[in-house]
C-alpha positions in Angstrom: 129.8 -79.2 78.6 127.6 -80.5 75.6 126.4 -82.8 77.8 125.4 -80.2 80.3 123.9 -77.9 77.7 121.3 -80.7 76.7 120.6 -81.3 80.7 119.8 -77.3 80.5 117.4 -77.3 77.6 115.7 -80.8 79.0 115.3 -79.4 82.4 114.2 -76.0 81.2 111.2 -78.2 78.6 110.5 -80.0 81.3 109.8 -76.7 83.6 108.4 -74.6 80.3 105.5 -77.7 79.8 104.4 -78.2 83.1 100.8 -77.3 83.5 101.1 -74.9 86.1 104.0 -72.7 84.7 101.6 -72.7 81.3 98.2 -72.2 83.5 100.0 -69.1 85.1 101.0 -67.9 81.8 97.2 -68.0 80.6 96.5 -66.6 83.8 98.8 -63.5 83.4 97.2 -63.1 79.4 94.3 -63.4 80.6 94.6 -61.2 83.7 96.3 -58.5 81.3 93.0 -58.3 78.9 91.0 -58.7 82.1 92.3 -55.4 83.4 91.6 -53.7 80.4 88.3 -54.1 80.3 88.0 -53.6 83.9 89.5 -49.6 83.3 87.2 -49.4 80.1 83.8 -50.1 83.0 85.6 -47.8 85.2 86.7 -44.8 82.8 83.9 -45.2 80.4 80.5 -46.5 82.8 81.4 -45.7 86.4 82.9 -42.3 86.1 79.9 -40.5 84.2 77.7 -42.0 86.5 79.3 -40.4 89.4 79.7 -36.9 87.2 76.2 -37.0 87.3 76.6 -36.6 91.1 76.0 -33.1 92.2 79.6 -31.4 93.3 81.6 -33.9 91.4 82.2 -31.7 88.5 82.7 -32.1 84.5 86.1 -34.2 85.6 84.4 -36.7 87.6 87.0 -37.8 90.5 89.7 -35.2 88.7 87.2 -32.8 91.0 89.0 -34.3 93.9 92.7 -32.5 93.6 94.4 -30.6 96.5 97.3 -27.9 94.3 99.6 -27.7 97.0 101.8 -25.2 94.4 100.4 -23.8 91.2 102.9 -24.0 88.2 104.9 -20.6 87.8 104.7 -19.6 84.5 107.1 -16.4 82.9 104.4 -13.8 82.1 106.8 -12.5 79.1 107.8 -15.7 77.3 105.1 -18.1 78.9 107.5 -20.7 79.5 106.6 -23.2 82.4 109.6 -21.9 85.4 108.1 -24.8 88.3 106.2 -27.3 87.6 102.3 -27.8 89.5 102.3 -29.8 92.8 98.8 -31.5 93.0 97.7 -34.4 95.5 95.6 -35.8 92.7 92.9 -38.3 94.9 90.5 -38.8 91.9 93.3 -41.2 90.3 93.8 -43.0 93.4 89.6 -43.4 93.9 89.8 -44.8 90.5 92.6 -47.7 90.9 90.8 -48.6 93.8 87.6 -49.1 92.7 89.5 -50.5 89.4 91.4 -53.0 92.0 87.7 -53.6 94.1 85.7 -54.9 90.8 89.0 -56.6 89.4 89.3 -58.8 92.6 85.2 -59.2 92.8 85.2 -60.4 89.5 88.2 -63.0 90.3 86.9 -63.9 93.8 83.0 -64.3 91.5 85.5 -67.3 88.8 87.4 -68.9 91.5 84.2 -69.3 93.8 82.8 -70.7 90.7 85.4 -72.9 89.6 85.5 -74.5 93.4 82.1 -75.1 93.5 82.0 -77.1 90.2 85.3 -79.0 91.9 83.4 -79.7 95.0 80.4 -81.0 93.0 82.8 -83.2 90.9 84.6 -84.5 94.0 81.2 -85.4 95.7 79.8 -87.0 92.7 82.9 -89.4 92.4 83.0 -90.3 95.9 79.2 -91.2 95.3 80.3 -93.5 92.8 83.1 -94.6 94.5 81.0 -95.5 97.4 78.0 -97.4 95.2 80.4 -99.4 93.7 82.2 -100.2 96.8 79.2 -101.1 98.2 78.4 -103.4 95.4 81.5 -105.1 95.4 80.3 -105.7 99.1 77.4 -106.8 98.4 78.6 -109.5 95.8 81.3 -110.4 98.0 78.7 -111.1 100.5 76.0 -113.1 97.9 79.8 -115.0 97.1 80.2 -116.1 100.6 76.2 -117.1 101.0 76.3 -119.2 97.8 79.5 -121.3 98.9 78.2 -124.3 100.6 78.7 -124.5 104.4 82.0 -126.0 106.1 81.3 -129.6 107.7 81.0 -129.1 111.0 83.7 -130.7 112.9 83.6 -133.9 115.2 84.1 -132.8 118.6 87.0 -133.8 120.0 87.1 -137.1 122.6 87.1 -136.7 126.1 89.9 -138.2 128.2 87.5 -140.9 129.3 86.3 -141.3 126.1 90.3 -141.7 125.0 90.8 -144.2 128.1 87.8 -146.2 127.0 89.4 -146.5 123.8 92.7 -147.9 124.9 91.3 -150.5 127.1 89.5 -151.6 124.1 92.4 -152.0 122.0 94.5 -153.2 124.5 91.7 -155.9 125.4 91.1 -157.3 121.4 95.3 -157.6 121.8 94.8 -159.4 124.2 92.3 -162.0 122.7 94.1 -162.6 119.7 
């Protein structure tokens, strides 16, 4: 069992120290902070600007509410007997604007990172191509500097071989 625990903890350590797990953790933390920035932007800048539009009302998107049932209050005690039922479109619109702003900024970040990666890959490919061309040029130059091999004499024809045999036989007969 102790061996199994060591294997478990070792495997857990390998999992947690992988780059993609750490990148994901950083992304979640940065995403949470980024969401706070977007929420502040929508609530404190965009909503007040939208309040300036005629008909939006003092509470910005709050004017986009539909009351389905008003709250019932006991007139004698002032206690709430039933809650109001309200469709609050303003909250939905705020959430949609927050989402769109977050998605847009993340798109810009991913687009920039992809461009940087693409440029780095292009530079690397260009450098590799230059090195390959340089190496090929060096190989061509080295081959050109090597002495040319001696030409191989052509093989004798059948008539020449027969003539040589005849001459050898004639010499052997004289001796």
